[in-house]
C-alpha positions in Angstrom: 26.4 -64.5 -37.7 28.4 -66.3 -35.0 31.6 -67.9 -36.1 31.6 -71.7 -35.9 34.2 -73.1 -33.4 36.8 -75.1 -35.2 38.8 -77.5 -33.0 41.3 -79.5 -35.0 43.8 -79.5 -32.1 41.4 -81.1 -29.6 43.8 -83.8 -28.3 46.5 -81.2 -27.6 43.9 -78.8 -26.2 42.5 -81.3 -23.9 46.0 -81.9 -22.5 46.4 -78.2 -21.8 42.9 -78.1 -20.4 43.9 -80.6 -17.8 47.0 -78.6 -17.0 45.1 -75.3 -16.7 42.4 -77.0 -14.5 45.2 -78.2 -12.2 46.7 -74.7 -11.9 43.2 -73.3 -11.4 42.4 -75.8 -8.6 45.7 -75.4 -6.8 46.3 -71.7 -7.2 43.9 -69.4 -9.2 40.6 -70.4 -7.7 41.7 -70.4 -4.1 43.4 -67.0 -4.5 40.3 -65.6 -6.3 38.1 -67.0 -3.5 40.1 -65.2 -0.9 40.0 -62.1 -3.0 36.2 -62.3 -3.2 36.0 -61.6 0.5 37.4 -58.1 0.1 35.0 -55.2 0.3 33.2 -54.5 -3.0 34.6 -51.0 -3.0 38.2 -52.3 -3.0 37.5 -54.7 -5.8 35.8 -52.0 -7.8 38.8 -49.7 -7.4 41.1 -52.5 -8.7 38.8 -53.1 -11.7 38.6 -49.4 -12.5 42.4 -48.9 -12.2 43.1 -51.9 -14.5 40.5 -50.7 -17.0 42.1 -47.2 -17.0 45.5 -48.6 -17.7 44.1 -50.3 -20.8 42.4 -47.2 -22.2 45.3 -46.3 -24.5 44.9 -49.7 -26.1 41.1 -49.2 -26.3 41.8 -45.8 -28.0 44.2 -47.3 -30.6 41.9 -50.2 -31.4 38.7 -48.1 -31.7 40.7 -45.9 -34.1 41.9 -48.9 -36.1 38.3 -50.1 -36.3 37.1 -46.7 -37.7 35.3 -45.9 -34.5 36.6 -42.3 -34.3 33.8 -41.1 -32.0 34.5 -43.9 -29.5 38.2 -43.3 -29.7 37.7 -39.6 -28.8 35.5 -40.6 -25.9 38.2 -43.0 -24.7 40.7 -40.1 -24.6 38.2 -38.1 -22.6 37.6 -41.1 -20.2 41.3 -41.6 -19.7 42.0 -37.9 -18.9 39.0 -37.6 -16.5 39.6 -40.9 -14.7 43.3 -40.4 -14.4 42.8 -36.9 -12.8 39.4 -36.7 -11.1 39.3 -40.5 -10.7 42.7 -40.4 -9.0 44.7 -42.6 -11.4 41.7 -44.6 -12.4 40.8 -45.8 -8.9 37.3 -44.3 -9.3 35.0 -44.3 -12.3 34.3 -40.5 -12.8 34.0 -40.2 -16.6 30.6 -42.0 -17.0 28.7 -40.6 -14.0 29.9 -37.0 -14.4 30.3 -36.6 -18.1 28.4 -39.6 -19.6 31.5 -41.0 -21.2 30.8 -44.7 -21.4 33.5 -47.3 -21.6 34.3 -48.6 -25.1 36.5 -51.7 -24.6 38.3 -52.7 -27.8 41.2 -55.1 -28.3 43.5 -56.2 -31.1 41.7 -59.5 -31.6 38.5 -57.6 -32.1 40.2 -55.3 -34.6 41.4 -58.3 -36.6 37.8 -59.5 -36.6 36.5 -56.2 -37.9 39.1 -56.3 -40.6 37.8 -59.7 -41.7 40.3 -62.1 -40.2 38.9 -65.5 -39.4 39.1 -67.0 -35.9 41.3 -69.9 -37.0 41.5 -73.0 -34.8 40.3 -73.0 -31.2 43.2 -73.1 -28.7 43.3 -73.7 -25.0 46.6 -72.0 -24.3 48.7 -72.9 -21.2 47.8 -70.4 -18.4 45.9 -68.2 -20.8 43.0 -70.6 -21.2 40.3 -70.7 -24.0 41.1 -68.6 -27.0 41.7 -69.0 -30.8 44.5 -68.3 -33.2 43.3 -64.8 -34.1 42.9 -63.7 -30.4 46.2 -65.3 -29.5 48.0 -63.2 -32.1 46.1 -60.2 -30.7 47.2 -61.0 -27.2 50.9 -61.1 -28.3 50.6 -57.9 -30.3 48.9 -56.2 -27.4 51.8 -57.0 -25.1 54.3 -55.3 -27.4 52.0 -52.4 -28.2 51.0 -51.6 -24.6 52.7 -48.3 -23.8 52.6 -49.0 -20.1 55.0 -51.9 -20.7 57.5 -49.2 -21.6 56.3 -46.4 -19.3 56.1 -48.5 -16.2 59.8 -49.5 -16.1 59.6 -51.3 -12.8 59.2 -55.0 -13.5 57.5 -55.6 -10.2 54.7 -53.1 -11.2 54.1 -55.0 -14.4 53.8 -58.3 -12.5 51.4 -56.7 -10.0 49.3 -55.3 -12.8 49.2 -58.7 -14.6 48.5 -60.7 -11.4 45.8 -58.3 -10.3 44.1 -58.6 -13.7 44.1 -62.4 -13.5 42.8 -62.5 -10.0 40.1 -59.9 -10.6 38.9 -61.7 -13.7 38.9 -65.1 -12.1 37.0 -63.7 -9.1 34.3 -62.4 -11.4 34.0 -65.9 -13.0 33.8 -67.9 -9.8 30.1 -68.6 -9.9 29.6 -68.8 -13.7 32.5 -71.3 -14.1 31.4 -73.3 -11.0 27.9 -73.6 -12.4 29.2 -74.5 -15.9 31.4 -77.2 -14.5 28.6 -78.6 -12.3 26.2 -78.8 -15.2 28.6 -80.3 -17.7 29.0 -83.8 -18.9 32.2 -82.8 -20.7 33.6 -79.6 -19.1 36.2 -79.2 -21.9 33.4 -78.9 -24.5 31.2 -76.8 -22.4 34.0 -74.3 -21.6 35.0 -74.2 -25.3 31.5 -73.4 -26.5 30.7 -71.0 -23.7 33.9 -69.1 -23.9 33.7 -68.7 -27.7 30.0 -67.7 -27.5 30.9 -65.0 -24.9 33.8 -63.8 -27.1 31.4 -63.5 -30.0 29.3 -61.1 -27.9 32.4 -59.1 -27.1 33.4 -59.0 -30.8 30.0 -57.7 -31.7 30.2 -55.1 -28.9 27.7 -56.6 -26.6 25.1 -57.5 -29.2 23.5 -60.8 -28.1 22.4 -62.9 -31.1 18.7 -63.5 -31.8 17.4 -66.1 -29.4 20.0 -65.3 -26.8 23.6 -66.3 -26.3 22.8 -69.9 -26.1 23.0 -70.5 -22.3 22.6 -68.8 -19.0 26.2 -69.7 -18.3 27.4 -67.6 -21.3 25.2 -64.6 -20.2 26.7 -64.8 -16.7 30.2 -65.1 -18.0 29.7 -62.1 -20.2 28.1 -60.1 -17.4 30.9 -60.9 -15.0 33.7 -59.5 -17.0 32.2 -56.9 -19.3 
């Protein structure tokens, strides 16, 4: 079943929450709003290219989770989208060969191996997460082959910045709605983000009775 959210660091987390909301108000949301006006085709190419760059990590984590079939499909997706899809700018693997995306990350791998979530953490700049996923994010940074293959530091910054803006743009409406309907936005964001993460951990399986709120469903739909 869903893991309970444990928040023993709430006073510290609330401080970082205020910091993150300030950064979001001043920088991230305005940039994401501007980005939202770009043609859908351009935004789709950015999402596809970013996803394709993560396919080696998806492959490794699918393998570590014992999902050999999904790992094999991920290799096929990477080859097809890098070639026919012109470096991943177009999604060719699924419509042509039926190779569906199989997103997998290190935090999910730890979950499959039985590691508990640990305390909830609202990390500076990274936002809502937990101890297990924070370790996964750190491990992913060092394991990502493109951090070594793409030697140009500017390219790494562009990739990271594009990912942040693309994700924030997808969450414009869900987060606005969540904030507008919240008595305590910190609590609402904590519960919604961890409920969405649970769906990701269970590979898109929504728990019986639904995810718990329309906001969670919209958040998941926006970034899956």
